[in-house]
C-alpha positions in Angstrom: 96.9 117.2 99.3 94.4 114.5 98.3 94.2 111.4 100.5 92.5 108.1 99.8 90.9 107.8 103.2 90.9 109.2 106.8 91.7 106.6 109.3 91.6 106.7 113.1 94.9 105.8 114.8 93.0 103.2 116.9 92.1 101.4 113.6 95.8 101.0 112.6 98.1 98.2 113.6 100.9 99.1 116.0 104.4 97.5 115.8 106.4 98.0 119.0 109.6 96.7 117.4 109.6 99.2 114.5 107.7 102.0 116.4 105.4 102.2 113.4 101.7 102.1 112.7 100.3 100.3 109.6 97.0 100.1 107.8 96.1 97.8 104.8 96.2 99.5 101.4 93.9 98.4 98.6 97.0 97.5 96.5 97.9 94.7 99.1 100.8 96.5 100.8 100.5 98.6 104.0 100.3 102.3 104.6 102.9 103.2 107.2 103.8 106.0 109.5 106.4 106.2 112.3 105.7 107.2 115.9 108.3 109.9 115.6 106.5 111.4 112.5 103.2 111.5 114.5 104.9 113.3 117.4 106.3 115.7 114.8 102.8 116.5 113.7 102.8 114.5 110.5 99.4 112.9 109.7 99.8 111.5 106.2 100.8 107.9 105.8 102.0 106.8 102.4 101.9 103.4 100.8 105.4 102.4 99.7 104.0 100.4 96.7 101.5 102.8 95.1 100.6 106.5 95.1 97.8 106.3 97.7 98.1 108.1 101.0 95.8 108.2 104.1 95.3 110.9 106.7 95.8 109.6 110.3 93.3 111.0 112.8 94.8 111.2 116.3 95.4 113.4 119.3 99.0 113.8 120.3 98.0 113.0 123.9 97.0 109.5 122.8 100.4 108.7 121.3 102.8 106.4 123.2 105.9 108.4 124.4 108.9 108.3 122.1 111.2 107.1 124.8 108.9 104.3 125.9 107.4 102.3 127.5 105.5 101.3 124.4 102.3 99.2 124.3 102.7 95.7 123.0 102.3 95.2 119.2 98.7 95.1 118.0 97.7 91.6 116.9 96.5 91.3 113.4 95.4 88.2 111.4 99.0 87.6 110.5 99.9 86.3 113.9 98.4 82.8 113.8 100.0 79.8 115.1 100.0 76.8 112.8 101.5 74.1 114.9 99.3 71.0 115.2 100.2 68.0 117.4 
C-alpha cells in the first residue's frame, strides 16, 4: 500500500474526548486514526476527504491504555482564546 508520508505518533494531535489521533492533510482536512485501531496493530491513517493515507510510526508500549486514564488532549493552534476585555 502506498502512503503519502510516515509520521511519528508524537507529531500527531491527540484528542482525549474522541480517543483519536489527528494529523493535518495537504487537502486541508485531517488524517485520523483511533486509539483502538492502534492497539489492534493498525498503522495507516486515512484522510476522510481525499485518497491520501499516512503510516503512523509508534511502539505499542507508548500508547495510552484503552481503558484510561488518558493523557489530556494535545493543544494545537485551534485552541486560542479570543476574549478581549
